[in-house]
FIKOLZA-1660 file (N, C-alpha, C; in steps of 0.1 Angstrom, whole numbers, plus 5000, padded with zeros to 4 digits):
% residues 242
   i   px   py   pz ch aa at
   1 6110 3390 3663  A  X  N
   1 6108 3397 3653  A  X CA
   1 6098 3390 3640  A  X  C
   2 6099 3378 3643  A  X  N
   2 6090 3367 3628  A  X CA
   2 6074 3376 3626  A  X  C
   3 6069 3380 3643  A  X  N
   3 6057 3385 3642  A  X CA
   3 6055 3398 3632  A  X  C
   4 6069 3404 3631  A  X  N
   4 6072 3422 3622  A  X CA
   4 6064 3416 3608  A  X  C
   5 6071 3401 3605  A  X  N
   5 6072 3401 3590  A  X CA
   5 6061 3401 3579  A  X  C
   6 6048 3397 3590  A  X  N
   6 6034 3397 3587  A  X CA
   6 6030 3385 3579  A  X  C
   7 6023 3386 3568  A  X  N
   7 6018 3377 3562  A  X CA
   7 6032 3374 3548  A  X  C
   8 6039 3384 3548  A  X  N
   8 6048 3384 3535  A  X CA
   8 6060 3379 3535  A  X  C
   9 6062 3372 3548  A  X  N
   9 6074 3369 3549  A  X CA
   9 6089 3380 3553  A  X  C
  10 6097 3375 3556  A  X  N
  10 6106 3382 3556  A  X CA
  10 6111 3390 3549  A  X  C
  11 6114 3400 3553  A  X  N
  11 6117 3418 3545  A  X CA
  11 6127 3411 3533  A  X  C
  12 6126 3415 3521  A  X  N
  12 6138 3417 3511  A  X CA
  12 6154 3414 3515  A  X  C
  13 6165 3412 3511  A  X  N
  13 6175 3408 3516  A  X CA
  13 6177 3403 3528  A  X  C
  14 6172 3401 3532  A  X  N
  14 6172 3391 3544  A  X CA
  14 6178 3377 3542  A  X  C
  15 6185 3368 3551  A  X  N
  15 6194 3356 3547  A  X CA
  15 6183 3348 3549  A  X  C
  16 6183 3339 3544  A  X  N
  16 6175 3325 3540  A  X CA
  16 6177 3317 3551  A  X  C
  17 6167 3312 3560  A  X  N
  17 6165 3306 3569  A  X CA
  17 6169 3290 3565  A  X  C
  18 6178 3283 3578  A  X  N
  18 6183 3270 3570  A  X CA
  18 6173 3263 3577  A  X  C
  19 6170 3251 3571  A  X  N
  19 6162 3240 3581  A  X CA
  19 6171 3226 3586  A  X  C
  20 6163 3224 3593  A  X  N
  20 6173 3214 3603  A  X CA
  20 6165 3199 3596  A  X  C
  21 6174 3187 3599  A  X  N
  21 6169 3176 3590  A  X CA
  21 6156 3168 3600  A  X  C
  22 6151 3165 3591  A  X  N
  22 6138 3160 3589  A  X CA
  22 6124 3170 3596  A  X  C
  23 6130 3182 3587  A  X  N
  23 6122 3197 3587  A  X CA
  23 6111 3188 3573  A  X  C
  24 6097 3190 3577  A  X  N
  24 6086 3185 3568  A  X CA
  24 6088 3191 3554  A  X  C
  25 6092 3205 3554  A  X  N
  25 6092 3213 3539  A  X CA
  25 6112 3204 3532  A  X  C
  26 6119 3199 3541  A  X  N
  26 6131 3197 3532  A  X CA
  26 6138 3206 3522  A  X  C
  27 6145 3200 3520  A  X  N
  27 6149 3212 3506  A  X CA
  27 6162 3211 3508  A  X  C
  28 6174 3218 3505  A  X  N
  28 6188 3219 3499  A  X CA
  28 6196 3222 3508  A  X  C
  29 6189 3231 3520  A  X  N
  29 6195 3241 3521  A  X CA
  29 6198 3233 3540  A  X  C
  30 6198 3220 3541  A  X  N
  30 6202 3213 3553  A  X CA
  30 6216 3219 3557  A  X  C
  31 6222 3218 3570  A  X  N
  31 6233 3219 3577  A  X CA
  31 6242 3214 3574  A  X  C
  32 6253 3208 3567  A  X  N
  32 6260 3199 3569  A  X CA
  32 6263 3191 3583  A  X  C
  33 6264 3182 3589  A  X  N
  33 6276 3176 3600  A  X CA
  33 6287 3180 3600  A  X  C
  34 6292 3182 3615  A  X  N
  34 6309 3186 3616  A  X CA
  34 6318 3170 3607  A  X  C
  35 6313 3158 3611  A  X  N
  35 6317 3147 3599  A  X CA
  35 6319 3151 3585  A  X  C
  36 6310 3153 3577  A  X  N
  36 6306 3160 3564  A  X CA
  36 6313 3166 3562  A  X  C
  37 6319 3181 3571  A  X  N
  37 6326 3191 3567  A  X CA
  37 6340 3183 3565  A  X  C
  38 6344 3179 3579  A  X  N
  38 6354 3176 3580  A  X CA
  38 6360 3161 3571  A  X  C
  39 6347 3155 3565  A  X  N
  39 6357 3147 3556  A  X CA
  39 6359 3152 3543  A  X  C
  40 6349 3163 3538  A  X  N
  40 6351 3171 3525  A  X CA
  40 6368 3178 3525  A  X  C
  41 6374 3176 3532  A  X  N
  41 6386 3183 3532  A  X CA
  41 6397 3170 3539  A  X  C
  42 6393 3164 3538  A  X  N
  42 6403 3149 3541  A  X CA
  42 6413 3143 3525  A  X  C
  43 6426 3143 3528  A  X  N
  43 6431 3136 3520  A  X CA
  43 6427 3125 3513  A  X  C
  44 6430 3124 3497  A  X  N
  44 6428 3111 3496  A  X CA
  44 6431 3099 3505  A  X  C
  45 6426 3089 3501  A  X  N
  45 6436 3076 3509  A  X CA
  45 6444 3072 3505  A  X  C
  46 6460 3073 3512  A  X  N
  46 6472 3067 3513  A  X CA
  46 6472 3053 3506  A  X  C
  47 6479 3049 3497  A  X  N
  47 6487 3036 3487  A  X CA
  47 6499 3034 3496  A  X  C
  48 6504 3041 3507  A  X  N
  48 6516 3032 3511  A  X CA
  48 6516 3021 3516  A  X  C
  49 6505 3017 3518  A  X  N
  49 6511 3004 3527  A  X CA
  49 6508 2995 3519  A  X  C
  50 6508 2981 3520  A  X  N
  50 6509 2964 3513  A  X CA
  50 6493 2966 3509  A  X  C
  51 6484 2971 3520  A  X  N
  51 6471 2970 3515  A  X CA
  51 6467 2973 3506  A  X  C
  52 6466 2988 3509  A  X  N
  52 6464 2997 3501  A  X CA
  52 6474 2994 3488  A  X  C
  53 6479 2992 3483  A  X  N
  53 6487 2990 3469  A  X CA
  53 6479 2974 3466  A  X  C
  54 6476 2968 3470  A  X  N
  54 6471 2957 3468  A  X CA
  54 6456 2958 3466  A  X  C
  55 6449 2967 3471  A  X  N
  55 6437 2972 3465  A  X CA
  55 6433 2980 3453  A  X  C
  56 6443 2990 3454  A  X  N
  56 6445 2994 3440  A  X CA
  56 6448 2983 3431  A  X  C
  57 6459 2976 3433  A  X  N
  57 6463 2966 3418  A  X CA
  57 6449 2959 3416  A  X  C
  58 6440 2953 3425  A  X  N
  58 6429 2949 3422  A  X CA
  58 6420 2957 3417  A  X  C
  59 6422 2970 3422  A  X  N
  59 6409 2981 3408  A  X CA
  59 6415 2980 3397  A  X  C
  60 6428 2984 3394  A  X  N
  60 6431 2985 3379  A  X CA
  60 6436 2977 3369  A  X  C
  61 6436 2964 3378  A  X  N
  61 6441 2947 3377  A  X CA
  61 6429 2949 3357  A  X  C
  62 6431 2946 3345  A  X  N
  62 6425 2937 3337  A  X CA
  62 6417 2926 3339  A  X  C
  63 6424 2921 3349  A  X  N
  63 6420 2902 3351  A  X CA
  63 6427 2895 3358  A  X  C
  64 6423 2885 3368  A  X  N
  64 6431 2878 3374  A  X CA
  64 6445 2875 3377  A  X  C
  65 6447 2873 3363  A  X  N
  65 6465 2870 3354  A  X CA
  65 6470 2883 3354  A  X  C
  66 6465 2897 3354  A  X  N
  66 6472 2908 3354  A  X CA
  66 6470 2913 3365  A  X  C
  67 6466 2912 3382  A  X  N
  67 6462 2911 3396  A  X CA
  67 6475 2902 3400  A  X  C
  68 6475 2891 3396  A  X  N
  68 6490 2884 3394  A  X CA
  68 6499 2886 3398  A  X  C
  69 6501 2888 3385  A  X  N
  69 6512 2898 3385  A  X CA
  69 6516 2911 3395  A  X  C
  70 6506 2920 3392  A  X  N
  70 6513 2932 3403  A  X CA
  70 6510 2925 3416  A  X  C
  71 6507 2915 3423  A  X  N
  71 6502 2912 3436  A  X CA
  71 6517 2906 3441  A  X  C
  72 6521 2896 3431  A  X  N
  72 6540 2893 3427  A  X CA
  72 6548 2905 3434  A  X  C
  73 6546 2918 3421  A  X  N
  73 6557 2924 3420  A  X CA
  73 6556 2938 3435  A  X  C
  74 6542 2936 3440  A  X  N
  74 6541 2940 3453  A  X CA
  74 6546 2933 3469  A  X  C
  75 6541 2920 3465  A  X  N
  75 6550 2913 3476  A  X CA
  75 6565 2912 3475  A  X  C
  76 6571 2909 3461  A  X  N
  76 6584 2912 3459  A  X CA
  76 6595 2929 3464  A  X  C
  77 6586 2933 3464  A  X  N
  77 6589 2947 3466  A  X CA
  77 6584 2952 3481  A  X  C
  78 6583 2940 3493  A  X  N
  78 6584 2950 3501  A  X CA
  78 6595 2951 3512  A  X  C
  79 6594 2952 3521  A  X  N
  79 6606 2958 3532  A  X CA
  79 6607 2945 3537  A  X  C
  80 6599 2934 3539  A  X  N
  80 6604 2923 3545  A  X CA
  80 6607 2913 3537  A  X  C
  81 6600 2915 3524  A  X  N
  81 6610 2904 3514  A  X CA
  81 6628 2910 3513  A  X  C
  82 6631 2919 3515  A  X  N
  82 6642 2924 3514  A  X CA
  82 6652 2918 3526  A  X  C
  83 6644 2920 3536  A  X  N
  83 6649 2915 3545  A  X CA
  83 6655 2899 3549  A  X  C
  84 6648 2894 3542  A  X  N
  84 6645 2874 3536  A  X CA
  84 6654 2873 3525  A  X  C
  85 6657 2881 3520  A  X  N
  85 6667 2885 3507  A  X CA
  85 6679 2885 3512  A  X  C
  86 6680 2894 3524  A  X  N
  86 6694 2897 3529  A  X CA
  86 6698 2886 3539  A  X  C
  87 6685 2882 3545  A  X  N
  87 6691 2868 3554  A  X CA
  87 6691 2854 3545  A  X  C
  88 6685 2857 3533  A  X  N
  88 6693 2845 3527  A  X CA
  88 6707 2849 3521  A  X  C
  89 6717 2852 3519  A  X  N
  89 6726 2853 3515  A  X CA
  89 6734 2846 3527  A  X  C
  90 6732 2842 3541  A  X  N
  90 6743 2834 3544  A  X CA
  90 6739 2816 3539  A  X  C
  91 6729 2817 3529  A  X  N
  91 6730 2796 3525  A  X CA
  91 6738 2801 3510  A  X  C
  92 6740 2809 3504  A  X  N
  92 6751 2810 3495  A  X CA
  92 6765 2809 3499  A  X  C
  93 6768 2814 3511  A  X  N
  93 6778 2819 3517  A  X CA
  93 6784 2808 3518  A  X  C
  94 6773 2798 3528  A  X  N
  94 6776 2788 3529  A  X CA
  94 6778 2773 3524  A  X  C
  95 6773 2781 3511  A  X  N
  95 6771 2765 3505  A  X CA
  95 6790 2767 3496  A  X  C
  96 6796 2779 3493  A  X  N
  96 6806 2781 3490  A  X CA
  96 6817 2771 3499  A  X  C
  97 6816 2778 3511  A  X  N
  97 6824 2773 3524  A  X CA
  97 6823 2761 3520  A  X  C
  98 6813 2752 3522  A  X  N
  98 6814 2737 3527  A  X CA
  98 6819 2730 3515  A  X  C
  99 6814 2740 3501  A  X  N
  99 6815 2731 3490  A  X CA
  99 6834 2734 3485  A  X  C
 100 6839 2745 3488  A  X  N
 100 6854 2744 3491  A  X CA
 100 6861 2742 3498  A  X  C
 101 6857 2738 3508  A  X  N
 101 6863 2731 3521  A  X CA
 101 6867 2717 3518  A  X  C
 102 6856 2710 3512  A  X  N
 102 6850 2694 3510  A  X CA
 102 6851 2689 3496  A  X  C
 103 6858 2698 3489  A  X  N
 103 6859 2696 3476  A  X CA
 103 6864 2680 3471  A  X  C
 104 6872 2674 3471  A  X  N
 104 6876 2666 3473  A  X CA
 104 6871 2650 3482  A  X  C
 105 6861 2658 3489  A  X  N
 105 6857 2642 3499  A  X CA
 105 6842 2638 3492  A  X  C
 106 6843 2639 3483  A  X  N
 106 6826 2632 3477  A  X CA
 106 6832 2626 3465  A  X  C
 107 6839 2615 3465  A  X  N
 107 6835 2604 3453  A  X CA
 107 6832 2599 3443  A  X  C
 108 6819 2597 3457  A  X  N
 108 6809 2588 3450  A  X CA
 108 6799 2597 3439  A  X  C
 109 6803 2611 3446  A  X  N
 109 6796 2619 3431  A  X CA
 109 6799 2632 3433  A  X  C
 110 6814 2635 3425  A  X  N
 110 6823 2646 3424  A  X CA
 110 6815 2656 3421  A  X  C
 111 6803 2664 3415  A  X  N
 111 6801 2675 3415  A  X CA
 111 6795 2680 3419  A  X  C
 112 6792 2669 3431  A  X  N
 112 6782 2681 3447  A  X CA
 112 6784 2692 3450  A  X  C
 113 6802 2688 3452  A  X  N
 113 6809 2705 3461  A  X CA
 113 6812 2710 3448  A  X  C
 114 6807 2707 3436  A  X  N
 114 6812 2717 3425  A  X CA
 114 6800 2724 3425  A  X  C
 115 6786 2719 3425  A  X  N
 115 6772 2724 3424  A  X CA
 115 6771 2736 3439  A  X  C
 116 6775 2730 3448  A  X  N
 116 6775 2742 3457  A  X CA
 116 6784 2753 3460  A  X  C
 117 6797 2751 3450  A  X  N
 117 6805 2760 3449  A  X CA
 117 6801 2769 3439  A  X  C
 118 6795 2768 3424  A  X  N
 118 6793 2775 3416  A  X CA
 118 6774 2779 3419  A  X  C
 119 6767 2772 3421  A  X  N
 119 6751 2776 3431  A  X CA
 119 6754 2787 3440  A  X  C
 120 6763 2784 3451  A  X  N
 120 6765 2795 3458  A  X CA
 120 6768 2807 3454  A  X  C
 121 6779 2804 3448  A  X  N
 121 6785 2820 3442  A  X CA
 121 6773 2827 3434  A  X  C
 122 6767 2819 3423  A  X  N
 122 6758 2825 3413  A  X CA
 122 6749 2832 3420  A  X  C
 123 6745 2821 3434  A  X  N
 123 6729 2831 3443  A  X CA
 123 6731 2842 3449  A  X  C
 124 6748 2840 3457  A  X  N
 124 6751 2851 3460  A  X CA
 124 6749 2866 3451  A  X  C
 125 6757 2866 3441  A  X  N
 125 6759 2874 3431  A  X CA
 125 6740 2876 3426  A  X  C
 126 6730 2865 3425  A  X  N
 126 6718 2876 3421  A  X CA
 126 6711 2881 3437  A  X  C
 127 6714 2879 3440  A  X  N
 127 6708 2882 3460  A  X CA
 127 6712 2896 3460  A  X  C
 128 6727 2897 3455  A  X  N
 128 6728 2910 3460  A  X CA
 128 6728 2919 3450  A  X  C
 129 6723 2916 3436  A  X  N
 129 6718 2922 3423  A  X CA
 129 6703 2926 3431  A  X  C
 130 6693 2917 3434  A  X  N
 130 6683 2920 3437  A  X CA
 130 6683 2927 3449  A  X  C
 131 6687 2929 3455  A  X  N
 131 6689 2943 3467  A  X CA
 131 6695 2953 3462  A  X  C
 132 6702 2955 3453  A  X  N
 132 6707 2965 3449  A  X CA
 132 6696 2973 3441  A  X  C
 133 6687 2964 3432  A  X  N
 133 6674 2968 3424  A  X CA
 133 6670 2972 3432  A  X  C
 134 6660 2969 3447  A  X  N
 134 6650 2970 3454  A  X CA
 134 6657 2987 3458  A  X  C
 135 6668 2988 3461  A  X  N
 135 6671 3003 3467  A  X CA
 135 6674 3012 3455  A  X  C
 136 6673 3006 3444  A  X  N
 136 6676 3015 3430  A  X CA
 136 6661 3018 3428  A  X  C
 137 6652 3013 3432  A  X  N
 137 6639 3013 3428  A  X CA
 137 6631 3022 3441  A  X  C
 138 6632 3020 3453  A  X  N
 138 6631 3029 3462  A  X CA
 138 6638 3042 3459  A  X  C
 139 6645 3046 3452  A  X  N
 139 6652 3059 3456  A  X CA
 139 6645 3064 3442  A  X  C
 140 6638 3055 3428  A  X  N
 140 6631 3058 3417  A  X CA
 140 6616 3065 3425  A  X  C
 141 6615 3055 3433  A  X  N
 141 6601 3059 3438  A  X CA
 141 6601 3074 3445  A  X  C
 142 6615 3078 3453  A  X  N
 142 6612 3093 3459  A  X CA
 142 6610 3105 3448  A  X  C
 143 6623 3097 3438  A  X  N
 143 6625 3109 3427  A  X CA
 143 6616 3106 3415  A  X  C
 144 6603 3110 3410  A  X  N
 144 6598 3108 3400  A  X CA
 144 6596 3112 3390  A  X  C
 145 6613 3121 3387  A  X  N
 145 6610 3123 3375  A  X CA
 145 6623 3118 3370  A  X  C
 146 6629 3103 3373  A  X  N
 146 6643 3095 3367  A  X CA
 146 6630 3086 3354  A  X  C
 147 6637 3085 3347  A  X  N
 147 6634 3078 3336  A  X CA
 147 6628 3064 3339  A  X  C
 148 6623 3060 3332  A  X  N
 148 6615 3047 3333  A  X CA
 148 6624 3038 3329  A  X  C
 149 6634 3038 3319  A  X  N
 149 6641 3030 3312  A  X CA
 149 6650 3024 3325  A  X  C
 150 6650 3033 3333  A  X  N
 150 6663 3029 3345  A  X CA
 150 6657 3014 3355  A  X  C
 151 6643 3018 3351  A  X  N
 151 6639 3006 3362  A  X CA
 151 6635 2995 3357  A  X  C
 152 6640 2990 3344  A  X  N
 152 6638 2980 3337  A  X CA
 152 6646 2966 3342  A  X  C
 153 6644 2954 3344  A  X  N
 153 6653 2948 3350  A  X CA
 153 6664 2943 3338  A  X  C
 154 6672 2940 3345  A  X  N
 154 6690 2936 3339  A  X CA
 154 6691 2922 3332  A  X  C
 155 6691 2924 3321  A  X  N
 155 6691 2908 3316  A  X CA
 155 6703 2902 3319  A  X  C
 156 6714 2907 3324  A  X  N
 156 6721 2894 3333  A  X CA
 156 6714 2886 3343  A  X  C
 157 6707 2897 3351  A  X  N
 157 6696 2888 3366  A  X CA
 157 6685 2879 3354  A  X  C
 158 6682 2879 3343  A  X  N
 158 6674 2869 3339  A  X CA
 158 6683 2862 3334  A  X  C
 159 6694 2859 3331  A  X  N
 159 6707 2846 3325  A  X CA
 159 6705 2841 3338  A  X  C
 160 6711 2854 3348  A  X  N
 160 6719 2842 3363  A  X CA
 160 6706 2836 3367  A  X  C
 161 6691 2834 3366  A  X  N
 161 6679 2831 3370  A  X CA
 161 6679 2815 3361  A  X  C
 162 6679 2820 3353  A  X  N
 162 6679 2804 3340  A  X CA
 162 6688 2792 3347  A  X  C
 163 6705 2807 3345  A  X  N
 163 6714 2793 3351  A  X CA
 163 6710 2786 3360  A  X  C
 164 6705 2792 3368  A  X  N
 164 6705 2789 3384  A  X CA
 164 6690 2777 3384  A  X  C
 165 6681 2779 3377  A  X  N
 165 6673 2770 3376  A  X CA
 165 6680 2751 3368  A  X  C
 166 6686 2755 3361  A  X  N
 166 6692 2743 3354  A  X CA
 166 6702 2741 3359  A  X  C
 167 6707 2746 3370  A  X  N
 167 6716 2740 3382  A  X CA
 167 6716 2732 3390  A  X  C
 168 6705 2741 3401  A  X  N
 168 6695 2735 3404  A  X CA
 168 6685 2719 3401  A  X  C
 169 6679 2718 3388  A  X  N
 169 6678 2705 3386  A  X CA
 169 6690 2695 3386  A  X  C
 170 6702 2700 3377  A  X  N
 170 6712 2692 3384  A  X CA
 170 6717 2683 3392  A  X  C
 171 6716 2698 3406  A  X  N
 171 6718 2696 3414  A  X CA
 171 6711 2679 3419  A  X  C
 172 6700 2680 3421  A  X  N
 172 6683 2673 3425  A  X CA
 172 6694 2660 3420  A  X  C
 173 6695 2656 3409  A  X  N
 173 6699 2644 3395  A  X CA
 173 6714 2638 3408  A  X  C
 174 6723 2650 3412  A  X  N
 174 6735 2643 3413  A  X CA
 174 6730 2640 3427  A  X  C
 175 6724 2652 3437  A  X  N
 175 6721 2644 3448  A  X CA
 175 6714 2631 3456  A  X  C
 176 6701 2631 3449  A  X  N
 176 6693 2623 3448  A  X CA
 176 6696 2611 3446  A  X  C
 177 6703 2611 3429  A  X  N
 177 6705 2601 3428  A  X CA
 177 6718 2591 3433  A  X  C
 178 6721 2594 3444  A  X  N
 178 6732 2589 3453  A  X CA
 178 6726 2581 3465  A  X  C
 179 6714 2584 3468  A  X  N
 179 6709 2587 3481  A  X CA
 179 6704 2570 3484  A  X  C
 180 6712 2567 3494  A  X  N
 180 6720 2575 3507  A  X CA
 180 6731 2565 3509  A  X  C
 181 6741 2575 3504  A  X  N
 181 6755 2571 3502  A  X CA
 181 6761 2570 3515  A  X  C
 182 6777 2557 3517  A  X  N
 182 6781 2562 3527  A  X CA
 182 6787 2574 3530  A  X  C
 183 6787 2574 3543  A  X  N
 183 6797 2587 3545  A  X CA
 183 6814 2585 3550  A  X  C
 184 6816 2577 3552  A  X  N
 184 6832 2574 3553  A  X CA
 184 6833 2556 3545  A  X  C
 185 6850 2556 3543  A  X  N
 185 6851 2550 3532  A  X CA
 185 6855 2539 3538  A  X  C
 186 6844 2522 3531  A  X  N
 186 6849 2514 3540  A  X CA
 186 6859 2505 3541  A  X  C
 187 6866 2508 3532  A  X  N
 187 6877 2502 3531  A  X CA
 187 6891 2509 3523  A  X  C
 188 6905 2505 3527  A  X  N
 188 6911 2515 3520  A  X CA
 188 6914 2518 3500  A  X  C
 189 6913 2530 3495  A  X  N
 189 6906 2532 3485  A  X CA
 189 6893 2526 3478  A  X  C
 190 6887 2533 3495  A  X  N
 190 6868 2528 3487  A  X CA
 190 6867 2544 3485  A  X  C
 191 6860 2542 3471  A  X  N
 191 6858 2556 3464  A  X CA
 191 6843 2558 3460  A  X  C
 192 6834 2551 3469  A  X  N
 192 6819 2548 3469  A  X CA
 192 6814 2558 3481  A  X  C
 193 6819 2571 3488  A  X  N
 193 6815 2573 3496  A  X CA
 193 6815 2590 3496  A  X  C
 194 6804 2599 3505  A  X  N
 194 6808 2608 3505  A  X CA
 194 6808 2616 3517  A  X  C
 195 6817 2627 3517  A  X  N
 195 6813 2632 3530  A  X CA
 195 6797 2633 3541  A  X  C
 196 6798 2634 3552  A  X  N
 196 6785 2636 3560  A  X CA
 196 6778 2652 3556  A  X  C
 197 6786 2660 3555  A  X  N
 197 6788 2675 3561  A  X CA
 197 6780 2683 3547  A  X  C
 198 6792 2675 3536  A  X  N
 198 6788 2677 3520  A  X CA
 198 6775 2674 3513  A  X  C
 199 6767 2662 3519  A  X  N
 199 6754 2654 3514  A  X CA
 199 6749 2661 3523  A  X  C
 200 6745 2660 3533  A  X  N
 200 6732 2663 3539  A  X CA
 200 6732 2679 3539  A  X  C
 201 6743 2687 3540  A  X  N
 201 6739 2699 3535  A  X CA
 201 6731 2700 3528  A  X  C
 202 6740 2697 3514  A  X  N
 202 6727 2695 3499  A  X CA
 202 6720 2691 3500  A  X  C
 203 6716 2679 3506  A  X  N
 203 6701 2671 3508  A  X CA
 203 6693 2684 3516  A  X  C
 204 6697 2687 3522  A  X  N
 204 6688 2693 3531  A  X CA
 204 6682 2712 3527  A  X  C
 205 6691 2715 3518  A  X  N
 205 6689 2726 3508  A  X CA
 205 6679 2725 3494  A  X  C
 206 6683 2711 3492  A  X  N
 206 6676 2714 3477  A  X CA
 206 6663 2709 3480  A  X  C
 207 6658 2701 3496  A  X  N
 207 6649 2699 3501  A  X CA
 207 6643 2710 3500  A  X  C
 208 6646 2721 3510  A  X  N
 208 6639 2729 3517  A  X CA
 208 6638 2742 3503  A  X  C
 209 6644 2744 3495  A  X  N
 209 6642 2747 3482  A  X CA
 209 6622 2744 3475  A  X  C
 210 6628 2730 3466  A  X  N
 210 6617 2722 3466  A  X CA
 210 6606 2728 3474  A  X  C
 211 6603 2725 3489  A  X  N
 211 6595 2727 3494  A  X CA
 211 6587 2740 3496  A  X  C
 212 6596 2748 3494  A  X  N
 212 6595 2766 3492  A  X CA
 212 6586 2767 3478  A  X  C
 213 6590 2761 3467  A  X  N
 213 6585 2765 3456  A  X CA
 213 6573 2755 3455  A  X  C
 214 6577 2745 3462  A  X  N
 214 6556 2740 3457  A  X CA
 214 6548 2750 3468  A  X  C
 215 6551 2752 3480  A  X  N
 215 6543 2762 3489  A  X CA
 215 6540 2778 3477  A  X  C
 216 6552 2783 3474  A  X  N
 216 6550 2790 3466  A  X CA
 216 6538 2790 3454  A  X  C
 217 6540 2782 3451  A  X  N
 217 6527 2777 3442  A  X CA
 217 6513 2774 3442  A  X  C
 218 6515 2769 3455  A  X  N
 218 6500 2768 3462  A  X CA
 218 6494 2783 3465  A  X  C
 219 6504 2793 3469  A  X  N
 219 6501 2805 3470  A  X CA
 219 6496 2812 3460  A  X  C
 220 6504 2809 3449  A  X  N
 220 6498 2812 3435  A  X CA
 220 6485 2812 3433  A  X  C
 221 6488 2798 3432  A  X  N
 221 6471 2795 3428  A  X CA
 221 6460 2799 3437  A  X  C
 222 6460 2797 3448  A  X  N
 222 6451 2805 3459  A  X CA
 222 6448 2816 3455  A  X  C
 223 6455 2831 3450  A  X  N
 223 6456 2842 3451  A  X CA
 223 6452 2839 3435  A  X  C
 224 6451 2831 3425  A  X  N
 224 6446 2834 3414  A  X CA
 224 6430 2829 3415  A  X  C
 225 6430 2820 3424  A  X  N
 225 6415 2814 3425  A  X CA
 225 6406 2825 3430  A  X  C
 226 6412 2833 3438  A  X  N
 226 6404 2845 3448  A  X CA
 226 6402 2854 3438  A  X  C
 227 6414 2860 3431  A  X  N
 227 6410 2864 3420  A  X CA
 227 6400 2864 3413  A  X  C
 228 6399 2856 3405  A  X  N
 228 6390 2848 3394  A  X CA
 228 6377 2848 3401  A  X  C
 229 6374 2840 3413  A  X  N
 229 6363 2842 3422  A  X CA
 229 6356 2859 3425  A  X  C
 230 6365 2870 3428  A  X  N
 230 6367 2882 3426  A  X CA
 230 6353 2885 3414  A  X  C
 231 6362 2887 3403  A  X  N
 231 6356 2887 3391  A  X CA
 231 6341 2887 3388  A  X  C
 232 6345 2871 3395  A  X  N
 232 6328 2870 3386  A  X CA
 232 6318 2866 3395  A  X  C
 233 6318 2875 3408  A  X  N
 233 6311 2878 3418  A  X CA
 233 6310 2892 3411  A  X  C
 234 6318 2899 3407  A  X  N
 234 6317 2913 3403  A  X CA
 234 6311 2915 3387  A  X  C
 235 6311 2905 3382  A  X  N
 235 6307 2905 3369  A  X CA
 235 6292 2902 3368  A  X  C
 236 6286 2894 3380  A  X  N
 236 6276 2886 3380  A  X CA
 236 6267 2899 3387  A  X  C
 237 6273 2904 3397  A  X  N
 237 6262 2918 3403  A  X CA
 237 6261 2925 3392  A  X  C
 238 6269 2929 3389  A  X  N
 238 6271 2937 3372  A  X CA
 238 6255 2935 3367  A  X  C
 239 6258 2922 3365  A  X  N
 239 6243 2915 3352  A  X CA
 239 6229 2918 3365  A  X  C
 240 6231 2918 3373  A  X  N
 240 6218 2915 3385  A  X CA
 240 6217 2931 3385  A  X  C
 241 6226 2939 3386  A  X  N
 241 6220 2950 3384  A  X CA
 241 6211 2955 3370  A  X  C
 242 6217 2951 3361  A  X  N
 242 6215 2955 3347  A  X CA
 242 6205 2948 3342  A  X  C
% end
């Protein structure tokens, strides 16, 4: 049929001929590949996973500090963190039980059993409130029409957190202040001893908390340093292009 067109080309009304890739004449009439056609109908990337949320947080952050805040919010809102908080419920329960059972068995520092009882009670209350807030947050994420004012953190939770920090410092003073006491009275009427279970449990829990706090601060410092390095590299790349 091409021979019938003559020198004038295809007859009027004929569809234009598509050109293959690598055609010397080039042009915009190249047929798209299958992958390109399928990519046009693909949904946008999902940010449901924690990695997608972190990527979106880094993109939308105004600086390293803002990214660090969003990173901690995402980390604390994960299911793994909720499970971890659920496991931690056993610690304050054990504090309450041990403090109540051995209330009068630490005359060397009578505030240590009281520290266990109050610290365990407020710690248990805070963990329960935290789990409730995370469950409510997930419900609100599924119902986007909820008022944003319901997502604000309760002031009671902040007050409890401040009390626990102060109580933790007091517990360190009381426990480490009598290190290492006698676990049994040395003579009748001796008041310079503390029950082994009470003291060792308090000592171990305080030491683990201090270690965990130090680890978290190190992680926060590493994240802040990485975020700062990323922002600096992006700024340097932008200046190079300009």
